[in-house]
MITOR-300992 format. One record per residue (C-alpha): x, y, z; residue in one letter. Coordinates in steps of 0.25 Angstrom, whole numbers, plus 5000, padded with zeros to 4 digits. Example, Ala and Ser with C-alpha at 12.3 -4.5 7.8 and 13.67 -1.06 7.14 Angstrom:
BEGIN
504949825031A/505549965029S/
This chain:
BEGIN
503848434963X/504648334970X/504148214978X/503748254993X/504648195003X/503448185013X/502648055013X/501248095008X/500048005011X/499547944998X/498347854994X/498447734985X/497547624980X/497747484975X/496547414970X/495647514976X/496247504990X/496847644996X/498147625004X/498947735011X/500247755004X/501347865006X/502347914995X/503447814999X/502347704999X/502047744984X/503547724980X/503547594987X/502347554980X/503047594967X/504247514970X/503347384973X/502647404960X/503947414953X/504447284959X/503047224955X/503347264941X/504647204941X/503947074945X/502947094933X/501847164939X/501347304934X/500647414942X/500047554942X/500247664952X/499447794951X/499947914959X/498748014959X/498748144965X/498448294962X/499448394957X/500548414967X/500248284975X/501648234972X/501348124962X/502348164951X/503448154962X/502948024967X/502847974953X/504348004951X/504747934964X/503947814959X/504647814946X/506047814953X/505547704962X/505247614950X/506547644944X/507247604957X/506447474957X/506947444943X/505847484934X/506047554921X/505247684923X/504547774913X/503947904917X/502948004910X/502148124913X/500848164906X/500748314904X/499448394904X/499848464891X/500248334885X/499148224889X/499648124880X/501148134885X/501848004885X/500547934883X/500747884869X/502047814873X/501547744886X/501747604886X/502147494896X/503447424892X/503147274891X/504647234892X/504647244908X/504347314921X/504247464920X/503747584928X/502947694921X/502647824928X/501547924922X/501248054928X/500148154927X/499248054919X/498048144922X/498548224910X/498348114900X/497248124890X/496248014889X/497047924879X/498347924887X/497647904900X/497047774894X/498347734889X/498947754903X/497847674909X/498047554899X/499547554903X/499247554917X/498247444916X/499247364907X/500247354920X/499347234924X/500147154914X/501447224914X/502547254924X/502447404924X/502247504935X/501447624930X/501447744940X/500447854936X/500347994942X/499048074940X/498148174946X/496748144949X/495848174937X/494348184935X/494448134921X/493548024918X/494547944911X/495547964922X/494547914932X/494247794923X/495747764922X/495947774937X/494847674940X/495447574930X/496847594937X/496247574951X/495647444946X/497047394942X/497547294952X/498947354951X/498647494952X/499047584964X/498247724964X/498947824974X/498347944977X/499348064981X/498248164985X/498348165000X/499348235008X/499348225023X/499748315034X/500848225037X/501348245023X/501348395024X/502048395037X/503148305031X/503248375018X/503348515025X/504448455034X/505248405022X/505148525014X/505248635024X/505848575036X/504748625045X/503648555053X/502248585048X/501148555059X/499948475055X/499048595054X/499848665044X/500048545036X/498548535035X/498448675031X/499548645020X/498648535015X/497448625014X/498348725007X/498948624997X/497748524995X/498648404996X/499448454984X/500948414988X/501448524977X/500748634984X/501148584998X/502648584993X/502448724988X/501948775001X/503048715009X/504048764999X/503548905002X/503748885016X/505048825015X/505548945006X/505049055016X/506349085025X/505549165035X/504649045038X/505748945039X/505648925053X/504148965055X/502948865055X/502248845042X/501148935040X/500248895028X/499649035026X/501049095023X/501648985015X/501048985000X/502049054992X/502849024979X/502948874981X/501448854984X/501148944972X/502048864963X/501448734968X/500048784965X/500448814950X/501148674949X/499848614954X/499048704945X/499848664932X/499648514935X/498148534934X/497348504921X/496848624913X/495448624919X/495948634933X/496948744930X/495848814923X/494948804936X/496148854944X/496248974936X/494849004937X/494848984952X/496049084954X/495249184946X/493849174952X/494349144966X/493149154976X/492149154965X/492649014960X/491448914958X/490948814949X/490148924940X/491249024940X/492348934938X/491648864927X/491348994920X/492749044921X/493448914916X/492348864907X/492248724914X/491048644918X/490748634932X/491148484932X/492448524926X/492648634936X/492448534948X/493448444942X/494448544940X/494248604954X/494448464959X/495848454952X/496248584959X/495748534972X/496548404971X/497748494967X/497648564980X/497448704973X/495948734977X/495048704988X/493548724984X/493448834974X/494748914978X/496248894979X/496748834992X/497648954994X/497749094988X/499149074983X/498648964974X/497649054968X/498649164966X/499649064960X/498649014949X/498349164946X/499749204945X/499949084935X/498949144925X/499449214912X/498949354910X/498049294899X/497449194908X/497249284919X/496549384911X/495649284904X/495249214917X/494949344924X/494149404913X/493249274912X/493149274928X/492649424928X/491449374919X/491249254927X/491249334940X/490249444935X/489349334930X/489249274945X/489149414951X/490549414958X/490949534965X/491449644956X/492849654963X/493149504959X/492649534944X/493549664944X/494749584948X/494549484937X/494449604927X/495749664932X/496549544931X/495949514917X/496249664914X/494949664906X/493749764906X/492649814897X/491549914899X/490649804906X/491649784917X/491949934920X/490849954929X/491249834938X/492649874938X/492450024942X/491350004952X/491650074965X/491349954974X/492249864965X/493449954966X/493249974981X/493149824983X/494449804974X/495149914981X/494949864995X/495649734991X/496649784980X/496749924975X/497549884963X/496449794958X/495449904960X/496250004952X/496449894941X/494949884940X/494750034939X/495850034928X/495149924921X/493749994922X/494450124916X/494950044904X/493649984901X/492650094903X/492150174891X/491250274899X/491850404902X/491150434915X/491450294920X/492950314916X/492950444925X/492450364937X/493450254935X/494550354933X/494150434946X/494150304954X/495550264949X/496050404953X/495450394967X/496050254969X/497450294964X/497350424972X/497850344984X/498950264977X/499450334964X/499050484963X/499750494949X/498750394944X/497650454951X/497950594944X/498050524931X/496650464932X/496050594937X/496650664925X/495950564916X/494650604924X/494850744920X/494850714905X/493550634907X/492950724917X/491750764909X/491350624907X/491250594922X/490450654934X/491150744944X/491750674956X/492150734969X/493150624972X/493750654958X/493950804961X/494450774975X/495450674969X/495950764958X/496150874967X/496950784976X/497850744965X/497950884959X/498450934973X/499450824974X/500050874961X/500051014967X/498951064957X/498251134968X/497551234960X/496951124951X/496551044963X/495851154969X/495151184956X/494651034955X/494151034969X/493451164967X/492751124954X/492350994962X/491651074973X/490951164963X/490351044957X/488751044958X/488750904962X/489750914974X/488950884986X/489350925001X/490250805003X/490950824990X/491250974993X/491750945007X/492750845000X/493150934990X/493351055000X/494150955008X/495050934996X/495251074994X/495651105008X/496650985008X/497251044995X/497351185003X/498051105014X/499051045004X/499251174997X/499151285007X/499351394997X/497751374995X/497551375010X/496951515011X/495851455001X/495451345010X/494251415016X/493751455002X/493751304998X/492851265009X/491451305004X/490051295009X/490151145013X/491151165023X/490251125035X/489551005028X/489850875036X/490250795024X/491050665024X/492250755019X/492050865029X/493150795038X/494050795026X/493850945025X/494150975040X/495450895039X/495950975027X/495551105035X/496351065047X/497551055038X/497351195033X/497151255047X/498351185052X/499251255041X/498451395040X/498051435054X/498851495065X/497951445075X/498351335085X/498151195079X/497051155088X/496051215079X/496251125067X/496851005075X/495450955080X/494850975066X/495950885060X/495850785070X/494350775068X/494650755053X/495650645056X/494750565065X/493350585058X/493850545044X/494250405041X/495450395032X/495150365017X/495650405003X/494650525003X/494950575017X/496550545018X/496850695013X/495950755023X/496450665035X/497950695031X/497650845031X/497050835045X/498250755049X/499250855044X/498450965051X/498750895064X/500250875060X/500351025058X/499651045071X/500750955078X/499750845082X/500750735078X/500250635088X/498850645083X/499250635068X/500250515069X/499150405072X/498250465062X/499350455051X/499650315054X/498150285053X/498050355039X/499250275034X/498650145038X/497250175033X/497850225019X/498650095018X/497350015021X/496650095011X/497750085001X/497950224998X/499450244998X/499350394994X/498650425007X/499450325015X/500750395010X/500250535014X/499850485027X/501250425029X/501850555025X/500950625035X/501450525046X/502850555042X/502550705044X/502050675058X/503350605061X/504150715056X/503450815064X/503550725076X/505150715074X/505050575070X/505950595058X/506350455055X/504850405055X/504450525046X/505450485036X/505050345036X/503550385034X/503850485023X/504650375016X/503550285017X/502550385012X/503450404999X/503650254997X/502150234998X/501850354988X/502950394978X/503350544979X/502750584965X/501350534970X/501350624982X/501350754973X/501450884981X/501250794994X/502550734992X/503150845001X/502550775013X/503450655013X/504650725007X/504650835018X/504650725029X/505750655022X/506550775020X/506350835034X/506450695041X/507750655035X/508250795038X/507950785053X/508650645053X/509850705046X/509650615034X/510050725024X/510350635012X/509050565014X/508250695014X/508950745002X/508450624994X/507050674995X/507450814989X/507750734976X/506250704975X/505450794965X/504350864972X/503250944964X/503351094964X/501851104968X/502251034982X/502751174986X/501351224985X/500851124995X/501151105010X/501950985007X/502951085000X/503151155013X/503551035020X/504450995009X/505151135009X/505251125024X/505850985024X/506851015013X/507351145020X/507651065032X/508450965023X/509251085016X/509551145030X/510051005035X/511050995024X/511551145025X/510751215014X/510151325023X/509751415012X/508951305004X/508351265018X/507951415020X/507351425006X/506451305009X/506051345023X/505751485018X/504951435006X/504151345015X/503851465024X/503451565013X/502451455008X/501951435022X/501751585024X/501151615010X/500151495012X/499851545026X/500251415033X/501451475040X/501351385052X/502451325060X/501651195063X/501651175047X/503151195045X/504151275054X/504851345042X/505351465050X/506051375060X/506751305048X/507051425040X/507651485053X/508551365054X/508951385040X/509351525042X/510151485054X/510851385046X/511151485035X/511751585045X/510551685046X/510151685061X/509451815060X/508551775049X/508251645057X/507951735069X/506951805060X/506251675056X/506251625071X/505551765075X/504551745063X/504251605068X/504051665082X/503051775078X/502351675069X/502051585081X/501651695089X/500651745079X/500051605079X/499951605094X/499751715104X/500051855100X/501451905104X/501652035112X/502752125113X/503052105127X/504452075131X/504051935136X/503551905122X/504851965116X/505751885125X/504951755122X/505051775107X/506551795109X/506751675117X/505951595106X/506751645095X/508051605102X/507551475106X/507151445091X/508451505086X/509251415095X/508451285092X/508651305077X/510151325079X/510251195087X/509351125076X/510251175065X/511551135073X/511050995077X/510450965064X/509050945070X/508351065064X/507150985060X/506850935074X/507151065080X/506151135071X/505151025073X/505251045088X/505151195087X/503951195078X/503251095087X/503551185099X/504351085106X/505751155105X/505251295108X/505451315123X/506051445126X/506051415141X/507051305139X/508151295149X/509251305139X/509351445133X/509551455118X/511051465113X/510651595105X/510051725109X/509451795098X/509751945099X/508452015098X/508452085084X/507652195090X/508652225101X/509352335093X/508052405091X/507452385105X/508752445112X/508452575105X/507152585112X/506752615126X/506052515134X/504652575132X/504952595117X/505352445116X/504052395122X/503252485112X/504052445100X/503952295103X/502552295104X/502352385092X/503252285084X/502352175089X/501152235082X/500452305094X/499752435092X/500052565099X/498852555108X/499152405111X/500552445115X/500052555124X/499052465131X/500152355133X/501152455139X/500252545146X/500652675139X/499952765129X/499852755115X/500652885113X/501752825121X/501752705112X/501852795100X/502952875106X/503752745109X/503552695094X/503952835088X/505252825096X/505452685092X/505352715078X/506352825079X/507352745086X/507252625077X/507152705064X/505852645059X/504652695054X/503452625060X/502852495066X/503152405054X/504652425055X/504552415070X/503952285068X/504952235059X/506052275069X/505452225082X/504252135078X/
């Protein structure tokens, strides 16, 4: 490294007297000694400093100064790997004045060191200037040589070990062009430990960072590539003992001490102390640890694979001997990639894995995989596989399923576990294997060892499965057995799952299950175990239209899943947040959230639940008229089993809207109709889930079939009446129904014409667009399809016929119209004759 341009404070000794001297003063001293040599007087100058103190650069300047003064100059460097180096040829030319520059003399062996000392002492009689560069050493022979040189009347010993705050400020100004305040300079000195090489590395990092170019220097942000390289430069200048100790410090970290370091390195306590002193002088360590974590990581990164494995394997033994925490021992074993049966219990211990996972989930997984490789016990292998499956359930469902499959092979060797059955049921359901999932959960419930808490958890899992696969929704009550009222830790999970079922299956107003869903959401903390039930309860609120209540909850779930490092549930919470944005009409946000969910968890890992983000993307892009973007998601393969789940319903509905927006009305009608048939067969035909009739009616309008569209609109009206107050056959009700039909028909036509059908249907489904009393009348008047029949009847016959077609009995009609039952029967007989029908069933088909 080049010589620093700043003037560093040095210390020098002449005949035992210490005098302050800067770098320029050292060069001037060399020039004077060169002039004295030309006059016939020899001398010795020793430049002593730790690695990185700048002595090599200063030695080069001294040699150049000697040449300029007219002295022939010879330079040599002693390498650590070649301690004899140029020692065999060392001699002082007797023919005239000379300068001899020797660097890194501390690397010489005893014989060469003695030769250097003899030549230095010989300068008393010869006109030779001998400039020696060395690092401090605790070798006895080196200390003896130092004493002899200091006793020499023509020897100048210059210590380069002290850098002042002023020196730091000057160097920073020259290297970065920025002013460093004294406080920051002091912090830099503490960071670099008077090591000029480290200081230059820190300043180089600062100068390299373009973003900090005009910012004040911040020590905490600076250590980077330059500092790390400077650490390695200083490390490689150390002798083997110091390097060995630095390696041990990097591995043992906060467990480093005289005993542990001695055991790991095989050094005596005295040798450890000497090597630690060298590291301290080099500015790398302070006490029993590195001055900065970046220094430690630089040393560790410099390890070869073999060295890292050997050091960490030995460190694990040392740490167990001193009863260090199991987590630190496990980390060493993971790095060493070493295990045998004696280590398996420590690596697979629940407390160890939990502590490791809290800091680094990857290390915890590596420890479990290592334990799995080392165990020979079948039961222990099952427990490790189950733990691996549970940990991967939140990040890699495919690996989770593989580990669970291995458990199936070994099942007889391990005890039954409720957690294992619950996890396996979840993974089977994700792949659409719903019958297998139900069978697994049912077997688990029937286990004799299943207590009330375990039964409550498994029942909650079965209810959740029915919520995802509504084809089994009618079995939900049968899946909750005698423990349904037990207040276990998992009872809240069960109530959250039940709220989702009620939101889809009941025709009642949402208030009945909304309170139960909210209770589940606020009583149960978010965790990997409770995530499914909480998202189910939140979905129930979404179907109920409680979007304002769900939005902050989904945000909370996302943050908690991120904090707990369970990306599967984080992605599913984000997908639900996207669904909330979609139903609120915030289509751009919905698309962004759905993309975020798929970026966090690839589509294959979603299984059948991939329909959730895909449907949001399809419908969101369609609402934004971004048809090409929506089409890209149709290229993604989806599992056939998805169409047995509620996620398939959402996908069909969204794909239908995309087809309709690009003019494929028949394909759209097919998707909407498929969606409707499934919802009807599963008995979840609720517009709050999906308004498929409105969408299908729009597809019929686009396909030129307005009469069929009117029939669907009429079906929707009757379905909504069935869910609310019972309709009557009074003329006021008939007129209201006609106005509603016309309004919906007009709104759908406008939505198709203005390419905003998604928004129009959303508003109507949420009751925000249906206002028959609006001041602007509909552009279309639907001719009552019954008018041809009604015109053939008298007013009395018409009243009776309409009430009969609405399902009223003869006695009820007589009571409402204040006539006799016989009169009602006569009117109906005349009606059947005039309309040429045979009875009430045909009458209901014509006029119902």
